[in-house]
Backbone as JSON, one array per atom type, in Angstrom:
{
  "sequence": "MNVTFFDQFSSPSFLGIPLVLISMTFPALLLPSMNNRWITDRLSTLQLWLINLITKQLMTPLDKKGHKWALILTSLMIFLLLINLLGLLPYTFTPTTQLSMSLALAFPLWLATLLTGLRNQPSTSLAHLLPEGTPTLLIPALILIETTSLLIRPLALGVRLTANLTAGHLLIQLISTATIALFHTMPTISLLTFLILFLLTILELAVAMIQAYVFVLLLSLYLQENI",
  "N": [[0.85, -1.19, 0.0], [0.63, 2.18, -0.92], [1.94, 4.94, 0.73], [1.38, 8.27, 1.51], [2.43, 11.66, 2.23], [0.24, 12.97, 3.19], [-1.33, 11.13, 4.43], [-1.18, 11.08, 7.16], [-3.02, 12.86, 8.05], [-5.48, 11.75, 7.74], [-8.44, 10.46, 9.2], [-8.1, 8.14, 11.82], [-9.22, 4.72, 11.98], [-11.01, 1.88, 13.27], [-11.98, -1.28, 12.54], [-13.68, -0.15, 10.7], [-14.81, 1.89, 12.17], [-14.63, 5.26, 12.95], [-12.04, 6.76, 14.85], [-11.85, 9.31, 15.76], [-13.4, 10.56, 17.68], [-12.52, 9.45, 20.05], [-9.92, 10.44, 20.15], [-10.55, 13.08, 20.55], [-11.75, 13.14, 23.05], [-9.78, 12.19, 24.68], [-7.9, 14.16, 25.75], [-9.28, 15.18, 27.98], [-8.99, 13.22, 29.89], [-6.48, 13.59, 30.87], [-6.53, 15.67, 32.62], [-6.41, 16.33, 36.06], [-8.82, 15.23, 38.45], [-10.95, 17.35, 40.34], [-11.18, 17.94, 43.89], [-12.54, 18.25, 47.24], [-10.62, 19.0, 49.03], [-8.48, 21.32, 50.67], [-5.69, 21.4, 50.54], [-4.0, 20.29, 47.92], [-2.46, 18.14, 45.42], [0.61, 18.78, 43.56], [0.12, 18.75, 40.82], [-2.61, 19.37, 40.58], [-2.55, 21.93, 41.65], [-0.95, 23.22, 39.73], [-2.66, 22.97, 37.57], [-4.86, 24.57, 38.37], [-3.57, 27.04, 38.52], [-2.87, 27.43, 35.83], [-5.4, 27.51, 34.61], [-6.5, 29.77, 35.83], [-4.72, 31.7, 34.87], [-5.18, 31.58, 32.08], [-7.89, 32.27, 31.96], [-7.8, 34.88, 32.99], [-6.3, 36.19, 31.02], [-7.98, 35.96, 28.79], [-10.32, 37.24, 29.59], [-9.59, 39.84, 29.97], [-9.82, 41.8, 27.77], [-12.59, 42.02, 27.71], [-15.73, 43.38, 28.86], [-17.86, 43.41, 31.83], [-20.2, 42.18, 31.0], [-19.37, 40.29, 29.19], [-18.15, 38.4, 30.74], [-19.7, 36.27, 31.32], [-19.14, 34.39, 29.46], [-16.86, 33.15, 30.24], [-16.43, 30.49, 31.12], [-16.96, 28.97, 28.8], [-15.08, 29.96, 26.92], [-12.63, 29.54, 28.24], [-12.66, 26.75, 28.58], [-12.67, 25.97, 25.89], [-10.18, 26.96, 25.12], [-8.36, 25.39, 26.67], [-9.04, 22.88, 25.68], [-8.34, 23.04, 22.91], [-5.64, 23.58, 23.23], [-4.58, 21.26, 24.47], [-5.23, 19.29, 22.57], [-3.78, 20.16, 20.31], [-1.14, 20.0, 21.27], [-0.91, 17.29, 21.99], [-1.13, 16.19, 19.49], [1.39, 16.39, 18.41], [2.85, 14.3, 19.3], [4.4, 11.12, 18.53], [2.73, 8.78, 16.35], [0.11, 9.68, 16.72], [-3.01, 11.46, 16.34], [-4.22, 14.5, 15.09], [-7.07, 16.2, 15.59], [-7.67, 18.86, 14.92], [-6.38, 19.38, 12.56], [-8.14, 18.8, 10.61], [-10.28, 20.44, 8.48], [-13.04, 20.44, 8.69], [-13.43, 19.93, 11.4], [-12.3, 22.23, 12.6], [-13.94, 24.24, 11.52], [-16.35, 23.4, 12.58], [-16.02, 24.11, 15.21], [-15.55, 26.86, 15.02], [-17.69, 28.13, 13.57], [-20.3, 27.82, 15.02], [-19.72, 29.19, 17.46], [-18.94, 31.74, 16.57], [-21.36, 32.48, 15.37], [-22.97, 32.54, 17.62], [-21.9, 34.74, 19.03], [-22.57, 36.74, 17.19], [-25.4, 36.61, 17.11], [-25.89, 37.28, 19.73], [-25.15, 39.97, 19.8], [-27.03, 41.02, 17.94], [-29.37, 40.57, 19.33], [-29.12, 41.97, 21.8], [-28.17, 44.58, 21.22], [-29.22, 45.67, 18.56], [-29.11, 47.88, 16.79], [-26.52, 48.97, 17.11], [-24.96, 46.78, 16.35], [-25.65, 46.43, 13.65], [-24.73, 48.84, 12.76], [-22.04, 48.55, 12.42], [-21.72, 47.68, 9.86], [-21.68, 49.85, 8.22], [-19.53, 52.38, 8.04], [-19.22, 55.5, 9.81], [-19.88, 58.64, 8.25], [-19.63, 57.89, 5.6], [-19.52, 58.39, 2.07], [-22.41, 58.91, 0.01], [-22.55, 57.56, -2.47], [-20.86, 55.43, -2.07], [-22.06, 53.8, -0.25], [-23.66, 51.37, -0.87], [-21.61, 49.64, -1.86], [-19.82, 49.52, 0.32], [-21.4, 48.39, 2.31], [-21.78, 45.85, 1.22], [-19.12, 44.94, 1.17], [-18.41, 45.01, 3.94], [-20.29, 43.22, 4.94], [-19.49, 40.87, 3.66], [-16.91, 40.57, 4.79], [-17.68, 40.15, 7.41], [-19.11, 37.74, 7.29], [-17.12, 36.03, 6.51], [-15.53, 35.57, 8.64], [-15.77, 33.2, 10.41], [-14.81, 31.26, 8.61], [-12.2, 32.16, 8.2], [-11.18, 31.82, 10.77], [-11.27, 29.0, 11.11], [-9.7, 28.09, 8.91], [-7.23, 29.3, 9.43], [-6.37, 28.03, 11.8], [-6.29, 25.3, 10.98], [-4.56, 25.37, 8.73], [-2.06, 26.3, 9.71], [-1.34, 24.28, 11.56], [-1.35, 22.03, 9.88], [0.66, 22.67, 8.01], [2.91, 22.73, 9.68], [3.02, 20.05, 10.59], [3.49, 18.74, 8.14], [6.02, 19.76, 7.43], [7.59, 18.74, 9.52], [7.38, 15.99, 9.0], [8.52, 15.84, 6.43], [11.18, 16.7, 6.88], [12.03, 14.85, 8.8], [11.86, 12.5, 7.29], [13.85, 13.04, 5.4], [16.04, 13.09, 7.1], [16.29, 10.42, 7.96], [16.67, 9.16, 5.49], [19.14, 10.16, 4.65], [20.9, 9.22, 6.5], [22.62, 6.94, 6.24], [24.07, 7.43, 3.92], [25.02, 10.15, 3.85], [26.05, 11.07, 6.66], [26.79, 13.45, 7.98], [25.26, 15.51, 6.82], [22.81, 14.44, 7.51], [22.89, 14.72, 10.28], [22.8, 17.48, 10.45], [20.26, 18.02, 9.36], [18.78, 16.75, 11.32], [19.22, 18.44, 13.48], [17.9, 20.7, 12.52], [15.34, 19.61, 12.47], [14.9, 19.24, 15.21], [14.86, 21.91, 16.14], [12.67, 22.8, 14.67], [10.65, 21.27, 15.79], [10.5, 22.37, 18.37], [9.61, 24.89, 17.6], [7.11, 24.18, 16.56], [5.8, 23.37, 18.87], [5.46, 25.84, 20.09], [3.84, 27.04, 18.12], [1.55, 25.43, 18.26], [0.52, 26.15, 20.77], [0.21, 28.92, 20.44], [-1.62, 29.15, 18.3], [-3.94, 28.01, 19.4], [-4.44, 29.92, 21.37], [-4.78, 32.26, 19.81], [-7.05, 31.59, 18.32], [-9.11, 31.47, 20.28], [-8.84, 34.0, 21.37], [-9.54, 35.73, 19.25], [-12.22, 35.04, 19.01], [-13.13, 36.05, 21.45], [-12.7, 38.76, 20.99], [-14.5, 39.2, 18.9], [-16.78, 38.78, 20.35], [-16.66, 40.94, 22.11], [-17.23, 43.05, 20.41], [-19.94, 42.8, 20.13], [-21.29, 43.12, 22.5]],
  "CA": [[0.0, 0.0, 0.0], [1.39, 3.4, -1.02], [1.69, 5.89, 1.81], [1.76, 9.63, 1.15], [2.63, 12.56, 3.36], [-1.04, 13.45, 3.69], [-2.05, 10.06, 5.12], [-1.19, 11.34, 8.59], [-4.17, 13.71, 8.36], [-6.72, 10.99, 7.61], [-8.95, 10.04, 10.5], [-7.88, 6.7, 12.05], [-10.44, 3.93, 12.16], [-10.83, 0.5, 13.72], [-13.13, -2.06, 12.07], [-14.58, 0.76, 10.01], [-15.33, 2.89, 13.1], [-13.65, 6.34, 13.11], [-11.57, 6.93, 16.23], [-11.61, 10.72, 16.01], [-14.06, 10.94, 18.93], [-11.64, 9.06, 21.16], [-8.81, 11.39, 20.2], [-11.06, 14.36, 21.05], [-12.07, 13.03, 24.47], [-8.61, 11.78, 25.45], [-7.29, 15.22, 26.56], [-9.97, 15.37, 29.25], [-8.5, 12.24, 30.85], [-5.2, 14.03, 31.4], [-6.74, 16.67, 33.66], [-6.73, 15.71, 37.35], [-10.15, 15.54, 38.96], [-10.94, 18.23, 41.49], [-11.78, 17.42, 45.11], [-12.9, 19.27, 48.22], [-9.52, 19.26, 49.96], [-7.8, 22.59, 50.48], [-4.32, 21.1, 50.16], [-4.01, 19.31, 46.83], [-1.12, 17.82, 44.93], [1.22, 19.81, 42.72], [-0.5, 18.76, 39.5], [-3.86, 20.13, 40.68], [-2.19, 23.33, 41.84], [-0.52, 23.72, 38.43], [-3.85, 23.07, 36.74], [-5.62, 25.76, 38.78], [-2.81, 28.23, 38.13], [-2.98, 27.59, 34.39], [-6.77, 27.92, 34.28], [-6.65, 31.17, 36.25], [-3.95, 32.54, 33.95], [-5.87, 31.63, 30.79], [-9.13, 33.03, 32.15], [-7.47, 36.3, 33.16], [-5.87, 36.73, 29.73], [-9.11, 36.02, 27.86], [-11.35, 38.15, 30.07], [-9.09, 41.22, 30.09], [-10.43, 42.75, 26.82], [-14.05, 42.01, 27.78], [-16.33, 44.02, 30.03], [-18.51, 42.48, 32.74], [-21.21, 41.4, 30.29], [-18.73, 39.17, 28.51], [-17.6, 37.44, 31.69], [-20.54, 35.07, 31.31], [-18.55, 33.45, 28.51], [-15.56, 32.73, 30.75], [-16.34, 29.03, 31.16], [-16.91, 28.45, 27.43], [-13.82, 30.33, 26.27], [-11.51, 28.87, 28.92], [-12.72, 25.32, 28.25], [-12.24, 25.83, 24.5], [-8.74, 27.19, 25.07], [-7.67, 24.21, 27.2], [-9.31, 21.79, 24.76], [-7.5, 23.2, 21.73], [-4.23, 23.51, 23.63], [-4.2, 19.86, 24.7], [-5.32, 18.55, 21.31], [-2.67, 20.55, 19.44], [0.12, 19.49, 21.81], [-0.9, 15.83, 21.89], [-0.96, 15.82, 18.09], [2.8, 16.38, 18.06], [3.45, 13.04, 19.72], [4.41, 10.11, 17.45], [1.61, 7.85, 16.2], [-1.11, 10.29, 17.21], [-3.83, 12.13, 15.33], [-4.63, 15.84, 15.51], [-8.36, 16.51, 14.96], [-7.75, 20.23, 14.42], [-5.87, 19.46, 11.19], [-9.29, 18.62, 9.73], [-10.99, 21.7, 8.32], [-14.4, 20.26, 9.19], [-13.37, 20.06, 12.84], [-12.06, 23.63, 12.95], [-15.14, 25.01, 11.2], [-17.4, 23.02, 13.53], [-15.79, 24.89, 16.42], [-15.56, 28.29, 14.77], [-18.96, 28.68, 13.08], [-21.33, 28.02, 16.05], [-19.34, 30.21, 18.43], [-19.06, 33.04, 15.9], [-22.78, 32.77, 15.2], [-23.49, 32.88, 18.95], [-21.53, 36.13, 19.31], [-23.33, 37.62, 16.3], [-26.79, 36.66, 17.57], [-25.9, 38.01, 21.0], [-25.17, 41.39, 19.47], [-28.3, 41.39, 17.3], [-30.44, 40.54, 20.33], [-28.94, 42.96, 22.86], [-28.02, 45.93, 20.66], [-29.3, 45.47, 17.1], [-28.7, 49.07, 16.03], [-25.06, 49.08, 17.15], [-24.38, 45.69, 15.57], [-25.83, 46.72, 12.23], [-23.97, 50.05, 12.41], [-20.68, 48.16, 12.02], [-21.7, 47.41, 8.43], [-21.56, 51.11, 7.49], [-18.77, 53.36, 8.82], [-19.8, 56.84, 9.88], [-19.32, 59.59, 7.3], [-19.41, 57.29, 4.29], [-20.23, 59.07, 0.97], [-23.64, 58.23, -0.39], [-22.31, 56.67, -3.6], [-20.1, 54.25, -1.63], [-22.81, 53.05, 0.77], [-23.95, 49.96, -1.25], [-20.39, 48.85, -1.96], [-19.25, 49.3, 1.65], [-22.25, 47.43, 3.02], [-21.47, 44.54, 0.66], [-17.77, 44.55, 1.62], [-18.44, 44.74, 5.38], [-21.06, 41.99, 5.15], [-18.63, 39.76, 3.26], [-15.86, 40.4, 5.8], [-18.31, 39.61, 8.61], [-19.46, 36.34, 7.07], [-15.93, 35.22, 6.26], [-14.78, 35.42, 9.88], [-15.6, 31.81, 10.87], [-13.95, 30.54, 7.68], [-10.81, 32.55, 8.47], [-10.78, 31.18, 12.03], [-11.01, 27.58, 10.89], [-8.6, 27.88, 7.97], [-5.99, 29.7, 10.08], [-5.97, 26.97, 12.73], [-5.97, 24.08, 10.25], [-3.42, 25.56, 7.83], [-0.82, 26.4, 10.46], [-0.99, 22.98, 12.1], [-1.05, 21.12, 8.78], [1.97, 23.02, 7.46], [3.93, 22.29, 10.62], [3.13, 18.59, 10.56], [4.11, 18.33, 6.88], [7.44, 20.09, 7.5], [8.23, 17.79, 10.42], [7.48, 14.69, 8.32], [9.47, 15.95, 5.33], [12.56, 16.78, 7.39], [12.36, 13.57, 9.43], [12.11, 11.53, 6.21], [15.17, 13.34, 4.84], [17.06, 12.71, 8.09], [16.46, 8.96, 7.91], [17.19, 8.76, 4.17], [20.54, 10.58, 4.51], [21.7, 8.75, 7.64], [23.64, 5.97, 5.83], [24.89, 7.94, 2.82], [25.68, 11.39, 4.27], [25.7, 11.26, 8.08], [26.96, 14.85, 8.42], [24.04, 16.22, 6.39], [21.73, 13.9, 8.31], [22.96, 15.36, 11.6], [22.34, 18.86, 10.29], [18.8, 18.01, 9.22], [18.21, 16.4, 12.62], [19.22, 19.67, 14.28], [16.78, 21.51, 12.01], [14.11, 18.96, 12.93], [14.75, 19.53, 16.64], [14.43, 23.31, 16.26], [11.32, 22.9, 14.12], [9.73, 20.69, 16.78], [10.3, 23.4, 19.39], [8.76, 25.91, 16.99], [5.75, 23.66, 16.46], [5.2, 23.45, 20.21], [5.01, 27.22, 20.26], [2.73, 27.28, 17.19], [0.37, 24.74, 18.79], [-0.03, 26.96, 21.85], [-0.18, 30.24, 19.94], [-2.83, 29.04, 17.48], [-5.07, 27.82, 20.3], [-4.7, 31.21, 22.01], [-5.29, 33.2, 18.81], [-8.42, 31.17, 17.97], [-10.04, 31.88, 21.34], [-8.75, 35.45, 21.54], [-10.35, 36.36, 18.22], [-13.62, 34.86, 19.4], [-13.43, 37.0, 22.52], [-12.79, 40.09, 20.39], [-15.79, 39.25, 18.21], [-17.8, 38.92, 21.39], [-16.61, 42.3, 22.64], [-17.9, 43.94, 19.47], [-21.41, 42.58, 20.12], [-21.88, 43.25, 23.84]],
  "C": [[0.89, 1.24, 0.0], [0.96, 4.36, 0.07], [2.2, 7.25, 1.38], [1.92, 10.46, 2.41], [1.32, 13.01, 3.97], [-1.85, 12.36, 4.39], [-2.11, 10.29, 6.63], [-2.39, 12.19, 9.01], [-5.5, 12.98, 8.19], [-7.14, 10.46, 8.97], [-8.71, 8.54, 10.7], [-9.19, 5.98, 12.3], [-10.07, 2.52, 12.6], [-12.11, -0.26, 13.4], [-14.17, -1.16, 11.42], [-15.17, 1.84, 10.89], [-14.3, 4.0, 13.27], [-13.32, 6.57, 14.58], [-11.33, 8.4, 16.57], [-12.27, 11.18, 17.32], [-13.22, 10.58, 20.14], [-10.48, 10.03, 21.29], [-9.26, 12.75, 20.71], [-11.36, 14.31, 22.55], [-10.86, 12.65, 25.33], [-7.98, 12.91, 26.25], [-7.97, 15.43, 27.91], [-9.49, 14.38, 30.31], [-7.18, 12.65, 31.49], [-5.36, 15.05, 32.53], [-7.08, 15.99, 34.98], [-8.11, 16.14, 37.84], [-10.05, 16.39, 40.22], [-11.62, 17.56, 42.68], [-12.0, 18.57, 46.08], [-11.78, 19.58, 49.21], [-8.87, 20.61, 49.64], [-6.38, 22.37, 49.98], [-4.35, 19.98, 49.12], [-2.58, 19.01, 46.39], [-0.63, 18.91, 43.98], [0.58, 19.89, 41.35], [-1.81, 19.55, 39.52], [-3.59, 21.62, 40.87], [-1.74, 23.96, 40.53], [-1.71, 23.89, 37.49], [-4.66, 24.31, 37.09], [-4.89, 27.04, 38.38], [-2.94, 28.49, 36.64], [-4.37, 28.06, 33.98], [-7.0, 29.37, 34.66], [-5.91, 32.11, 35.31], [-4.65, 32.69, 32.61], [-7.14, 32.47, 30.89], [-8.85, 34.52, 32.26], [-7.08, 36.92, 31.83], [-7.04, 36.89, 28.76], [-10.15, 37.03, 28.28], [-10.9, 39.59, 30.16], [-9.72, 42.16, 29.06], [-11.95, 42.83, 26.88], [-14.53, 42.8, 28.99], [-17.12, 42.98, 30.82], [-19.58, 41.65, 32.05], [-20.62, 40.18, 29.61], [-18.15, 38.13, 29.43], [-18.47, 36.19, 31.82], [-19.98, 33.99, 30.39], [-17.23, 32.88, 29.02], [-15.4, 31.21, 30.71], [-16.2, 28.44, 29.75], [-15.55, 28.73, 26.8], [-12.62, 29.64, 26.92], [-11.49, 27.38, 28.6], [-12.26, 25.09, 26.81], [-10.74, 26.01, 24.37], [-7.96, 25.97, 25.55], [-7.85, 23.02, 26.26], [-8.41, 21.87, 23.53], [-6.02, 23.07, 22.08], [-3.77, 22.06, 23.8], [-4.23, 19.06, 23.41], [-4.14, 18.88, 20.39], [-1.34, 19.99, 19.95], [0.2, 17.97, 21.71], [-0.71, 15.37, 20.45], [0.49, 15.81, 17.63], [3.51, 15.11, 18.5], [3.45, 12.04, 18.56], [3.19, 9.2, 17.51], [0.33, 8.39, 16.85], [-1.82, 10.99, 16.06], [-4.3, 13.46, 15.9], [-5.96, 16.19, 14.85], [-8.43, 17.91, 14.37], [-7.06, 20.41, 13.07], [-6.97, 19.2, 10.16], [-10.07, 19.93, 9.67], [-12.42, 21.6, 8.84], [-14.46, 20.42, 10.71], [-13.2, 21.52, 13.26], [-13.29, 24.49, 12.66], [-16.29, 24.66, 12.14], [-17.23, 23.72, 14.87], [-15.98, 26.38, 16.18], [-16.95, 28.82, 14.44], [-20.02, 28.83, 14.18], [-20.99, 29.1, 17.06], [-19.38, 31.61, 17.83], [-20.53, 33.43, 15.75], [-23.42, 33.16, 16.54], [-23.14, 34.32, 19.32], [-22.33, 37.1, 18.45], [-24.78, 37.73, 16.75], [-26.92, 37.38, 18.91], [-25.95, 39.52, 20.75], [-26.47, 41.83, 18.84], [-29.46, 41.38, 18.29], [-30.32, 41.67, 21.34], [-28.88, 44.38, 22.32], [-28.04, 45.85, 19.14], [-28.8, 46.68, 16.31], [-27.18, 49.2, 15.98], [-24.4, 48.0, 16.31], [-24.5, 45.94, 14.08], [-25.05, 47.96, 11.8], [-22.55, 49.72, 12.01], [-20.58, 47.91, 10.51], [-21.51, 48.68, 7.6], [-20.81, 52.11, 8.35], [-19.4, 54.75, 8.75], [-19.09, 57.78, 8.91], [-19.05, 59.03, 5.93], [-20.16, 58.08, 3.21], [-21.4, 58.23, 0.48], [-23.41, 57.23, -1.52], [-21.61, 55.37, -3.18], [-20.87, 53.38, -0.65], [-23.12, 51.62, 0.32], [-22.69, 49.09, -1.3], [-19.81, 48.55, -0.59], [-20.09, 48.32, 2.46], [-21.96, 46.02, 2.53], [-20.1, 44.04, 1.15], [-17.77, 44.19, 3.09], [-19.22, 43.47, 5.68], [-20.23, 40.77, 4.78], [-17.54, 39.5, 4.3], [-16.42, 39.84, 7.1], [-18.6, 38.12, 8.45], [-18.24, 35.44, 6.87], [-15.13, 34.97, 7.53], [-14.67, 33.97, 10.36], [-14.73, 30.97, 9.93], [-12.48, 30.88, 7.92], [-10.31, 31.92, 9.76], [-10.41, 29.72, 11.81], [-9.81, 27.32, 10.0], [-7.27, 28.23, 8.62], [-5.48, 28.59, 11.0], [-5.52, 25.73, 11.98], [-4.7, 24.24, 9.41], [-2.1, 25.6, 8.59], [-0.39, 25.04, 11.02], [-0.62, 21.99, 11.0], [0.33, 21.4, 8.19], [3.09, 22.55, 8.38], [4.13, 20.79, 10.62], [3.8, 18.1, 9.27], [5.62, 18.62, 6.9], [8.19, 19.09, 8.39], [8.41, 16.43, 9.72], [8.49, 14.74, 7.18], [10.91, 15.93, 5.84], [12.95, 15.48, 8.08], [12.62, 12.48, 8.39], [13.48, 11.76, 5.58], [16.28, 12.93, 5.8], [17.34, 11.2, 8.04], [17.08, 8.52, 6.58], [18.67, 9.09, 4.02], [21.45, 10.0, 5.58], [22.84, 7.84, 7.19], [24.56, 6.54, 4.75], [25.69, 9.18, 3.22], [25.34, 11.69, 5.73], [25.86, 12.69, 8.56], [25.73, 15.67, 8.05], [22.84, 15.73, 7.2], [21.71, 14.52, 9.7], [22.48, 16.8, 11.54], [20.82, 18.93, 10.15], [18.12, 17.61, 10.52], [18.19, 17.61, 13.55], [18.1, 20.6, 13.84], [15.45, 20.93, 12.47], [13.85, 19.25, 14.4], [14.26, 20.97, 16.86], [13.01, 23.5, 15.74], [10.28, 22.33, 15.09], [9.45, 21.67, 17.9], [9.39, 24.51, 18.86], [7.32, 25.45, 16.9], [5.05, 23.6, 17.81], [4.68, 24.85, 20.49], [3.82, 27.53, 19.37], [1.45, 26.64, 17.7], [-0.29, 25.55, 19.9], [-0.54, 28.3, 21.35], [-1.47, 30.17, 19.14], [-4.07, 28.8, 18.33], [-5.45, 29.15, 20.96], [-5.3, 32.21, 21.03], [-6.74, 32.87, 18.44], [-9.42, 31.69, 19.01], [-10.01, 33.39, 21.54], [-9.57, 36.18, 20.5], [-11.83, 36.19, 18.49], [-14.02, 35.84, 20.5], [-13.52, 38.43, 21.99], [-14.08, 40.25, 19.6], [-16.92, 39.42, 19.21], [-17.83, 40.33, 21.93], [-17.29, 43.29, 21.72], [-19.42, 43.88, 19.58], [-22.04, 42.68, 21.5], [-21.74, 44.68, 24.33]]
}
């Protein structure tokens, strides 16, 4: 059977059953369960510190009305962070490299922020489609452009997350394949490519965390526009 570089992005299956749901629920098993004790272990303390830090960073640009979304945004941030990092392990699958997965996360949350604005302040939300002081002749064109830019937001969210992770995974596989292929013929070049692979892996760890943060941060900014 011929194997291509893009086979790593296909959803794994067992007896015809896709295992993508298991890969999505596995990160939750890594989080320690909370208890009623005041003195907990170091892992639980680190978990609480990380959750507090993420929540503080996400809620800073929002006013008090947006703090109701703290649980949703923080949970989404931790979910994406764990999935992206676990996808860098060997013989694993990253669900966020699937565009359908990214769009399934981006579109409902974007639509929720948009409907929140239309329900609470419809005039202000619709005013974003037409900047103040626009010449009369440019009004139809600007409304069309602003509407298109508004509707393309969930697509941009999903494509940004999927494209960055997919590109990183492809680069890692290409360089690792070159490292193994050159090991017996040109060991010096193979050592150089291995060093590049090591640096690229560190970069991908940063990209996995940054993309999760950017995805949720943009959602919080969209929410701020509508509250």
